[in-house]
N, C-alpha and C positions, 0 to 999 in steps of 0.2 A: 807717682808719675803717670801722666795720662798720655794717650796717643793723640794723633791729629784728629780734629773735629771735622766731619764731613760738611761741606758747604750746604747751606739750605737752598732748596729749590723754590721755596715760596709757595709750595702746594700743600694742602692739607688732605689727609686721607678721608674720603667720603664716608659718611655714616651709613649704617645698615639701612635706615629708612630711605636715605637718598638713593642708595643702590637699588632698593626695591622699586621706588618710583621711576627710576631711569629704565629699569627692566620692563615695567608696565607700559611706559611710553613707547618703548621699542617693540613690544610684543605684537601689537596689531600689524606692524610692518612686516613681520615675519610670517604672517598668515597668507595663505593662498587667496588671491583675488577671486578666481573662479570658484574656489572652495567656499568663500564667504557668500558668493552669489547663490550657490547651491543651497547653502544653509538658510539663506533668506527665503528662497523659493519654497523649500519644504516646510519651513517654519510657518509661513503664511498659509499654505495648503492644509497643514495639520490642524489649524484652528477652524477649519470648515466644518460643515454639518456631519454629525455622527448619529448613532442610533438612539442614544439616551443623553440627557443633560449630565454634566459632570462637574464636580467641585474644582476649584482652582488648582488644588494639589495634583489631581489626576490630569487635568488639561495641561498643566505645566510640564508634567512628565512626558506626555505625548509630544509636545512641541520641542522639548529638549532633545529627545531621542531622534526625532525626525530632522532637527537642525544638524545634529552631529552626522547623521547619515548623508544629508545633503552636502555637508562640507566634504565628506569623504568622496562622494561621487563627483563633485566639482573638481576636487584636487586630482582625482584619477583622470578625468577628461583632460585637464590641463597637461598632465604628464604625457598622455598619449599624443596630444597635439605637439608637444615639444619633441617627442621621439620621432615624429615624422618630419621634423625640420622647420616647423612654423614657430617663429619667434616674434614677440611683441617688443616694440621700442620702449624705452624708458618713458617717453612722453605719452605713448598710448596706454601704458600701464597706469600712469598717474591719472589720466582722464577716465579710465575705467573705474578706478577707485573713487574718484569724485562722483561719478554717476551712480556708483553703488551706494555711496553714502546718502545721496539724494533719494534713491529708491528706498533705502532703509527708513528714512524719516517719514516716507509716505506709507510704505507697506506695513510696517509694524503697528502703528496706531489703527490703520484700516483693518488689519487682520484681527486685532483685539476687539474692535467694535463689531466686526462681522461675527466673531465668536459669541458675543453677548446677544446679538440679534437673533441668530438661529436657535440659541438655547431658549430664548423667550418664545419664539415661534413653536418650538417643540413642546414646551410646557403648556402652551395654549392648546396644542393638538391633543395633549394628554388630559386636558381639562383642569390644569393647575394654574395658579397665578404666576406672574413673572417673578424671576429671582430678584432678591433685594440688590444684589451686586454680583458681578462676575469676577471681581477682584483682579482686574487686568495687571496691576502692578505685581501681584503675587505670581500670576501666570508667567509674565515676562521674566521676573527675577529667577524663578525656579528653572525655567527653560534655559536661561543663560548659564546658570551655575551648572546644570546637568550637562549641557552641551560642551562647556569648557572642560569639565571633568572627563567626559568621554573622549574629547579631543586629546587631552594630555595622556590618557591611557593609550590611545592609538599612537601618539608620537613616541611614547616610551617603548612600545612594542617595535616600532620602526627602528629606533636606535639599537635595540637588542638584536634585531635582524641584521642590521648593518655590521654590528660587531661579530656576529656569528659568520656572516659572509666573509669578513676579513680573515677570520681564523681559518675558515675552510680554504680560502684562497692561498694562505700560507702553507697549508698541509697538502692540499691536492691540486695546487695551481699548475703543476706540471702535466697533470692528466685531464683536468677539466677546465674549460674556459670560464671566465669570470661570470657571464650571465647564468651559467648552470649553477655555479656556487651560490649566487644570489637567490636563485629560484629555490634551491635546496634549503637555504637559510630561512627564507620566508615560510616554507612548508614546515620546517622543524619548529620554528618559533610559534607558528599557529597551532601546531599539534601540542606543544608544551603548554600553551596558554589554555587550550581546551582541557588538558589533563589537570592543570592546576585549578582552574575554575570549577570543574566538575568534582574533582577529588577533595578540594579544600573548601572553596566558597559554597558550592551548592550542597555537597554532602554535610559539611559542617553546619551550614545554615539549617538544613533539614533536621539534623540531629538536635540542634538547639531548639528549633521550633517544636520538634516532637516532645522534648522534655518539658517545654513550657505548656504545650497542649495537654500532656498527660497530667501535669499538676492541676491545670484548670479543670480537667475532666473529673477530678475528685470533688469538685464543689457541687452545690445545688442552687438552682435559680431561685430568685426571690419569689416567695409565695407558693413554692412547690413543697408539698408535704407527703410523707410516706403514706400510700393508700392503705386503708383498712379492709377494703373489698377483696375477698379471696380470688375474685376473677381478674385481678391485676397482678402482674409480676412485681416483685418487691414488697408485697404484703407479707404479713407474718406467716401465711400459709404457703407462700411461694417457694419454689425450689431455687429461684434466682434471687440472690440476696440484694437488698436495697442498696447497700454500699458498693456493690459491684456492677451496677447498671450503667454507670457513667452519667455525666451531667445531662446529656440529651435524653438518655434512656429514662432517667428519673422524671424528667419533664413529660415524656410521652405517657408513661404508665399512670402518672398522676393527673393527666389532662382529661379533657372532655367538656361537653357543653352542659350548662345547668338544666335542671329538670323542665323548666317552663319552655325552653327552646326545643327540647327533645319532644315534649308533649305536643307542641304546636304542629310539628311535622308529622308525628305519629297519627294525629287525628285525621290527617288527609287520607291515609290508607286504611284506617280502622284497625291497624295492627295493635296488638297488645305491647305496651312499652316494657322493655326488659333492659337490664344493665348490660352494657357491652363488655366483651372480653378484650383485654390488651395484654399480650405477652411479649417479653423482650429479654434478651441476654446481652450482658456487657462483654467487652473484649476479653476480660479476665476470667470468663466463665469456663474456658477450655484452653488446651494447649495449642489448638489450631482452629481454623474456621469450621471444620467438620464437627469438632467437639462442641463449639459454641452453638452451632445449628441444632445439635442433638438436645441441648438444654432447652432450646425453643420448643422443640417437638415434645419434650417431657412436660413443659408448661401447658402445651395444648392438650395433652392427655389429662393433666391434673384438673384443668378448668372445664373439661368435657366440651371443648371447642367443636368437636366433630358433630355435636347435636345442633349447632347453629345453622341458620339458613345460608349464611355467607361467611367464607373464610378468605381473607386478603393477605397475601404475602407481599409485604412492602419492604423494598430495599432502601436503607437509609443513605444519607449523604456521608461525606467523609468523617464528620465528627459523631455520627450516629443520629443525626437530626432527622425527624420526620415532620413535614409541614403539618401543623395542627389542623389546618383547614382541610387537608386531604383525609385525615382519619375522622375528623368531626363530620364531614359531609357524608361519608359512607354510613356512619352510625346513625345520623339523622335520617338518612334515606330509608333505612331498614328498621327504624325504631329500636335500635340497639341489638337486634337479633344478628349480631356479627361477632367475628373474632378477627383481630388484626395481629399478625406476627411479624416481628422484625428483630434485628440484632445489630450490634456494633462491630465494625471491622477495622477501625482506625481511630487515632486521636487527632489526626491532622485535619485542618480545614480543607474543604473541597477543592479550593483553587490550587493547593499544594499537590494533592493527588491528581488534579487535572493536568498539571505540568509535569510532575515527577514520578507518579506511581499509577499507571493505568492498568496494572495487572490485578491488583487486589480487589477493586470494586466488582468486576465481573466474576472473579473467583468466589467472592462472598455471596453475590447474588445466586450463583449456581449452587453453592453449598447449602444455602438456606432453602431454596426452592426444591432441590432434589431431596433433602431430608423431609420436608413437609409433604412433598408429593408421594414419596414412598409410603409414609404413614397414612396419608389420605387414601391411597389406592387400596389399603387393607380394609377400609370401611366398606360395607356392602353398598353397591352402586346406588340403590334407591334411597339410602340413608345418608349419603355424603352431602356436605354443604357445597354450594357453588364455590368454585375456586378461582380467585382472581389474583393478578399480579399488578404491581404499581410501583412508581418511584418518580421522584423529581430530580432533575439536574444529574449529579453524579450517581444518585440512586436509580435514575432511569437507565443510565449507562450500565450500572451494575446489574439491574434486574434483567435487562436484555441479554446479558452474558449467559443466562441460563438456557437460551434457546438458539437453535441453529438457523431457524427460518420462521417466517410467519406461519407456515404450515405446522411447524412444531408447536408454536403458541396455541394454535387452534386445536391441535390434537390433545394437548395436555392441560388446558385451562378453559375457563368459561369466559375469559376476556382479559384485556390488559389496558391500563391507563398509564401512559408514559408522558411525562410533562417536562418541558424545557430540556429536551434531550441534547447533550453535546454532539456536535456535528461529526466527531470522530467515531461515534458508535457504529459498529459494523452493520447491525440489523437495520438501524435507521437509515444509514447510507444506502444500503441495498434497496430499501423501500423507496427512498427519494429518487435515486438514479433510475429506478425501474418504473417511474410514474408514467401514466398515460400521456400520450402526445398532446401538447397544448395546455396541460395543467402546470401551474407555477410551482417553483421549488418551495415557496413559503406555505403552500397548501396543496400538496400533491394528491392527485386522484390515482388510485391503484386499482386496476381491474374494475373500473367504474364504481368503486366504493363498496364492493360486495362484502369485504371483511375489514379493510383498513380505511379509516377516515381521519382527516386532520381538522383542527380548529386553530385559527390564528388571529381572531379578532377579539377586541375587548369584550368582556362579559356583558356589558350593558347594551351591546348591539343586538338588534333583533335578527340580523342577517348573518349570524355566525355560520361560517362555511361548513361546520360540522353537519348541518342539516340541508345544505343546498342540493344534495343528491336525493332527497326525499326520505320518508320514514320507513320505506320497505328495505329492511337491512337484516341480513341473515345473522345468526349467532353461531359461535362466539364472535365478539366484536373487539377490534383493536383501535384505540384512539390515541393519536399523537397530538398533544396540545402544545403549540409553539407560537410565540409572538413574532411578528416580522421585525420587531425592535429588540429582540433578545440576542445579544452578542454571544451568550453562552452557546446558543444553537448554531450560530453562523460563523463562529471563529474557526479558522483553518489556516495552516501554513501556506496553503495555495493562494491565499489572499495577497501574498507578497508580489506575485507576478501574474496572477490570473484573475480576471473579472468574474465574480460569482454570478450564478443565475439570478439570485435574489436582488441583484442590482442591475442586471441586464434586462430582466423582465419588469413588468409594471410593479411599482412599489407597493408595499403593504399599507394598510390604512393608517398605521401609526408611524410611518417613516416619511420624512420630509421629501418632497419631489426634488429638492436641490441636492440631496445626498448622492454623491458620485464615488465611483471606485477610482483610486489613484494608487499606482504601484507603490509598495512599501508603506505608504502613509495609512491606507485603509487597514492594513494588517495591524499596525500599532494602535490605531484608534480602537479597533475591535478587541485587541488584547487588553486594553485598559477597561473596556466594557465588561470584561470578566469580573472586575472588582466593583463596578458601580451599577451593573444591570439590576441587581436585587433591590436597589434603592428607588427604583422607578415606581410610580403609582400603580395600584392594582389594575391589571388588564394590560400592562405594558412592560417592556423590559423582561426581567426574570421574576416578576411578581405575579403569581397565578392564584392569589388568595381567593378570588371570586370564580375561578374557572372549574373548580372541582365538582361543584354541584351539577353542572352540565355534563362533565366527563363521566361521573359515576352514574348519573341518570341515563346516559347513553348506553353504557355497557352492562349495567346491573340494575335495571329498573324492576321494582316489585310489580306484581300483577295489577293492572289497572292504572299504572302511573302514566301521567300525560304532561304536556308542556306547561300547563297552568300549575301543576304540582311542582315542577322544576323551578318555576319562577318564585314560588313561595320558599322553596328550599334555598334558592340563591339569596333571597332576602334575609333569611335566618343566618346563613353562613356569613353574610356581610356584617352581622353583629358580632364583633369580637368579644371575647369573654370579659374584657375590662369595661365594655360598654353595656354589658347585660345587666 
């Protein structure tokens, strides 16, 4: 026996696909018109000139983040306007959206063409051919996906804040007004979001990246073989085991220029050519940084490094990398009568330490220098080698962590070569902000160049600012090499709301005149430059391959060395080992 049959309504239940399409059609109408206008504005601006060319992936990331920020700012402005009682009519809102659609049709293609145009102009300024394609479709697609994703995250947090405000209203509504409850809810959700992101996403990501980097550190680069020379760490005679040096450490101790290149430069000075000393300790050589540094000192003792003319303490980057051109240039300059000491302090890439661990590099730089300096001080004064310090990028930041001031550098070393220094480095910041009146941030003059000088022009130029103050230069000497187009040097959180001097003053020679500071946008553009600056051609961005010859010749020239010798040295350094 069956019950009564419900009458048919004649309607069919929509399919999942139909419901999704309906939601997609309705979704744009739920977006804030002023928010979309803000997104369009910052999207277009974000595609404007930056310091270095960038691939579509990175350009799309900048545009997506800036579009999401623009949407948030536009929506906030609309909310403020509504709160003061200003309302738009429905007809006015429709007209605004039609105008916005028309503007989008014009602005988006124009911005993509603008992006391709300035990148080609910058490549020409760098002496490079135009790019094959700027992949505008990839840029636009990635920007759209990222902006929508960030928008949905923001909306989710807003819903959670509303729910928390409702609960607070129920609990404390008798004692606190509704606006207070909403304010507390927003603050609470923001705090929880930071805790979750930092404690789960960031720390979990760093842990995973650390594990991956540690595994990669156990490998050996192609073509790198264990040295047989006892003057190298990792050899059979070494106290530092080959398999404990790390990926970059093994490349460093096994590196160096072929004999013909070394002989060519040695003939300039008439020096007897000798085999250079390279000592290095991996992160696993000790329980802490001080123990690792003592292994380096023991290697210096073993190789009789104190008998050499020059000893350079070079602080590595995050993974333990030392720019081959930095070490090669010094060894070529002195005919191999050198010893270079370094050590590893992390497995992580430099950009990770740049963002999440700024304490370890200066601690490592200090531990290494103090250990070497203590042993060097025990050598009779007339028998000591000249003592120099150096580093590039995060290594420059770490190396400067060993000193409290320029006076400290002068008192305890024979000179310093710091290249591509991150702008948050305390000593660099002190020097830059204390520059002589009238000198630019990109090439500061300090005390008329008595001790500290800067170089910021491509190596091929004859007018390098390192020498514009003349050759009469006391010793010890400190050289900061920094390109005007190097985002690693100029990145700072202050870019969010403050125009930097390097964009307020006359531009550097490798920065487009059309480059402008825009609040928020310039910060994100320069943030992306942290990842792409190293891909720029030599002499630009974060590529200093050809700069070391001039830098070392400035602070550590052998007797009789002159500008013509430096030109030959630069030519030899330009020959990479693969081209030799």
